[in-house]
C-alpha positions in Angstrom: -16.1 13.1 8.3 -14.8 10.9 11.1 -11.9 9.4 9.1 -10.9 6.9 11.7 -14.4 5.5 11.9 -14.5 5.4 8.1 -11.2 3.5 8.0 -12.4 1.0 10.6 -15.7 0.4 8.8 -14.0 -0.2 5.4 -11.3 -2.4 7.0 -14.1 -4.6 8.4 -15.6 -4.9 4.9 -12.2 -5.8 3.3 -11.3 -8.2 6.1 -14.6 -10.0 5.7 -13.9 -10.4 2.0 -10.4 -11.7 2.6 -11.7 -14.2 5.2 -14.3 -15.4 2.7 -12.0 -16.1 -0.2 -9.0 -17.5 1.7 -9.4 -21.1 2.8 -9.0 -21.9 6.5 -6.3 -24.4 7.6 -4.5 -25.3 10.8 -1.2 -25.5 9.0 0.3 -25.4 5.6 0.4 -22.6 3.0 -3.1 -21.3 3.8 -2.2 -21.0 7.5 0.9 -19.0 6.6 -1.0 -16.8 4.2 -3.7 -16.1 6.8 -1.1 -15.4 9.4 0.4 -12.5 7.4 -2.8 -11.2 6.0 -4.4 -11.0 9.5 -1.3 -9.9 11.4 -2.5 -6.3 11.4 -2.5 -3.4 9.0 -5.0 -0.6 8.1 -5.9 -2.0 4.6 -4.9 1.4 3.2 -4.6 0.3 -0.4 -8.0 -1.4 -0.8 -9.6 1.4 1.2 -8.1 3.9 -1.2 -9.6 2.0 -4.1 -13.0 2.0 -2.4 -12.8 5.7 -1.5 -11.9 6.6 -5.1 -14.8 4.6 -6.4 -17.1 6.4 -4.0 -15.7 9.8 -5.1 -16.7 9.2 -8.7 -20.1 7.7 -7.8 -19.3 4.1 -8.3 -20.3 1.1 -6.3 -17.7 -0.2 -3.7 -19.5 -3.6 -3.7 -18.6 -4.1 -7.4 -14.8 -3.6 -6.8 -14.5 -5.3 -3.5 -12.6 -8.4 -4.8 -10.2 -6.2 -6.9 -9.6 -3.9 -3.9 -9.0 -6.9 -1.6 -6.5 -8.2 -4.1 -4.4 -5.1 -3.5 -4.0 -6.2 0.1 -2.8 -9.6 -1.0 -0.2 -7.9 -3.1 0.9 -5.5 -0.4 1.2 -8.4 2.1 3.3 -10.5 -0.3 5.7 -7.6 -0.6 6.0 -7.3 3.2 6.6 -11.1 3.6 9.4 -11.0 1.1 10.7 -7.6 2.4 11.2 -9.1 5.9 13.3 -12.1 4.7 17.0 -12.4 5.8 18.2 -11.7 2.3 16.3 -8.4 2.3 15.6 -6.4 5.5 16.1 -9.4 7.9 13.2 -8.3 10.2 12.2 -10.3 13.2 8.9 -8.5 13.8 6.2 -6.9 11.7 3.2 -5.1 13.4 4.3 -6.4 16.7 4.3 -10.1 15.7 7.1 -12.4 14.5 7.5 -12.1 10.8 6.5 -14.9 8.4 9.9 -16.5 8.1 10.3 -16.5 11.8 7.1 -18.4 12.2 7.2 -20.7 9.2 10.8 -20.7 8.0 12.4 -19.0 5.0 11.3 -21.4 2.3 7.6 -21.3 3.4 7.8 -17.5 3.7 9.0 -17.2 0.1 6.2 -19.5 -1.1 3.7 -17.6 1.0 4.6 -14.4 -0.8 4.4 -16.2 -4.1 1.0 -17.6 -3.2 -0.4 -14.2 -2.1 0.7 -12.6 -5.3 -0.7 -15.3 -7.5 -4.0 -15.3 -5.6 -4.3 -11.6 -6.0 -4.5 -11.9 -9.8 -7.0 -14.7 -9.4 -9.2 -12.4 -7.3 -8.9 -9.6 -9.8 -10.0 -11.8 -12.7 -12.4 -14.4 -11.3 -15.7 -14.0 -13.3 -17.9 -14.7 -10.4 -16.3 -11.9 -8.3 -16.0 -9.3 -11.1 -19.2 -9.8 -13.1 -20.4 -6.2 -12.5 -17.2 -4.7 -14.1 -16.5 -3.9 -17.8 -14.0 -6.7 -18.9 -12.1 -4.2 -21.1 -11.6 -1.8 -18.1 -10.7 -4.7 -15.9 -8.0 -5.9 -18.3 -6.6 -2.4 -18.2 -6.6 -2.5 -14.4 -4.8 -5.8 -14.3 -2.1 -4.6 -16.7 -1.6 -1.3 -14.7 -1.4 -3.2 -11.4 1.2 -5.5 -12.8 3.3 -2.6 -14.0 2.9 -0.9 -10.6 4.4 -3.9 -8.8 6.9 -5.0 -11.4 10.2 -3.7 -12.7 8.7 -0.3 -13.6 7.3 0.0 -10.1 7.7 -1.7 -6.7 10.3 -4.3 -7.7 12.3 -1.7 -9.5 12.1 0.6 -6.5 13.2 -2.2 -4.2 16.2 -3.0 -6.3 17.2 0.7 -6.3 16.7 0.7 -2.5 19.1 -2.2 -2.1 21.6 -0.6 -4.5 21.7 2.6 -2.5 22.2 1.1 0.9 25.3 2.6 2.4 25.4 5.3 -0.3 23.9 8.8 -0.2 21.5 9.4 -3.1 20.6 12.8 -4.6 17.2 14.2 -3.9 16.1 13.1 -7.4 17.4 9.5 -6.9 15.7 9.3 -3.4 12.4 10.4 -4.9 12.8 7.8 -7.7 13.3 5.0 -5.1 10.2 6.0 -3.1 8.0 6.7 -6.0 8.6 3.2 -7.3 9.0 1.2 -4.1 5.9 2.6 -2.3 4.0 5.3 -4.2 3.4 3.2 -7.4 1.1 0.7 -5.7 -0.7 3.4 -3.6 -1.2 5.6 -6.7 -2.5 2.6 -8.7 -4.8 1.6 -5.9 -6.6 5.0 -6.0 -6.5 5.0 -9.8 -8.1 1.5 -9.9 -11.0 2.6 -7.8 -11.6 5.6 -10.0 -11.3 3.9 -13.4 -13.5 1.0 -12.3 -16.1 3.5 -11.0 -16.8 4.6 -14.6 -15.3 8.1 -14.1 -14.4 10.7 -16.6 -10.8 11.0 -17.9 -10.4 14.2 -15.9 -11.4 12.5 -12.7 -9.1 9.6 -13.3 -6.1 11.8 -13.9 -6.9 13.9 -10.8 -7.1 10.8 -8.6 -4.0 9.4 -10.1 -2.2 12.7 -9.2 -3.7 12.5 -5.7 -2.5 8.9 -5.3 1.1 9.7 -6.5 1.5 12.5 -4.0 -0.2 10.6 -1.1 2.0 7.6 -1.9 5.2 9.5 -1.6 4.1 11.3 1.5 3.2 7.9 3.1 6.8 6.7 2.5 8.3 9.9 3.9 6.2 9.5 7.0 7.2 5.9 7.4 10.9 7.0 7.1 10.3 9.6 9.9 8.5 7.1 12.1 11.3 4.7 11.8 13.5 7.3 13.4 11.2 8.8 16.0 8.4 6.3 16.5 7.8 4.2 19.6 8.3 0.5 19.3 4.9 -0.3 20.7 3.2 1.7 18.1 5.5 0.8 15.2 5.2 -2.9 15.9 9.0 -3.2 15.2 12.2 -1.9 16.6 12.8 1.7 15.4 16.1 2.8 13.8 16.2 -0.2 11.4 16.6 2.0 8.3 19.5 3.9 9.9 21.2 0.7 11.0 21.0 -0.7 7.4 22.2 2.7 6.0 19.1 2.8 3.8 18.3 5.8 1.6 15.6 7.8 3.5 14.3 11.3 3.6 15.4 11.9 7.2 18.9 10.7 6.4 19.1 13.1 3.5 17.1 16.1 4.7 16.6 15.7 8.5 13.4 15.1 10.4 11.9 18.6 10.3 12.4 19.2 6.5 11.0 15.7 5.9 7.9 16.5 7.9 7.5 19.7 5.9 7.9 17.8 2.6 5.2 15.3 3.6 2.8 18.1 4.6 3.4 19.9 1.3 2.7 16.8 -0.6 -0.5 16.1 1.3 -1.7 19.7 0.6 -1.0 19.2 -3.1 -2.8 15.8 -3.1 -5.9 17.3 -1.6 -5.6 20.1 -4.1 -6.0 17.5 -6.9 -9.5 16.9 -5.6 -10.8 20.5 -5.9 -13.3 19.6 -8.6 -14.8 16.8 -6.5 -17.8 17.2 -4.2 -18.3 15.8 -0.7 -18.1 12.2 -2.1 -14.4 12.6 -2.1 -14.2 13.6 1.6 -12.9 10.1 2.4 -9.9 10.6 0.1 -9.3 14.0 1.6 -9.5 12.5 5.1 -7.1 9.7 4.3 -4.5 12.1 3.0 -4.7 14.1 6.2 -4.6 10.9 8.3 -1.4 9.8 6.6 0.6 12.9 7.4 -0.7 13.1 11.0 0.3 9.5 12.0 2.0 9.6 15.4 4.1 12.7 14.8 
């Protein structure tokens, strides 16, 4: 499989859906939402959901709105992450961050609006009519947990708490599993469970997503140290400057690379009972660990 071509094709599909559901405006909140949603990004989370649905024989068309909602959630987290009270970032994906373009107050409201609209997309009857309402309710609950105090928010709080302190290996993994891996794991799980898969398939894809999610954050940590500004879309070394808890800070670059590769190998191993329909999931895993090393 040409995974880069696959990612581009699915990104186009997700982008079209986002463009369709998000009103156009020259200014105001919709303009700010569009700015951040279309400022770049590979659409990894919605594509993971789509690839997982394909792996279990489901229809990507049926879950497109739910998958697209995951990108709204991810974008909200980035908008808030970049705020002066958090990471205080001036650039994201090579462009000025939301608060630099629209001001702090509008950036906060933009994040709030993106998060709120995500749940509207996941539950709108006209967009989810092909899905089992009982399964969809389960998905909405699981997504909420993945981004709440038991997931992303909890991980972000721990990330802030450990700035300037050296965590143990277990504490560092806890931060990254919650801050980043929870939503990535749940994105893959969402595609599997909405694809009417067996319990064994769902658990295998959940395990895949958890390992891929942690590897993704480790690679991000590495790229913040060794990546080029033009490719990163931001100034490298920000984590070190803020004394954040990262894998390179605790283990060094080479051991961090090895950790990411081991996780990816284990993630692919979770898919051993799947046929070629899971090749996209396998390719995404390999793509994550190969990014710009």
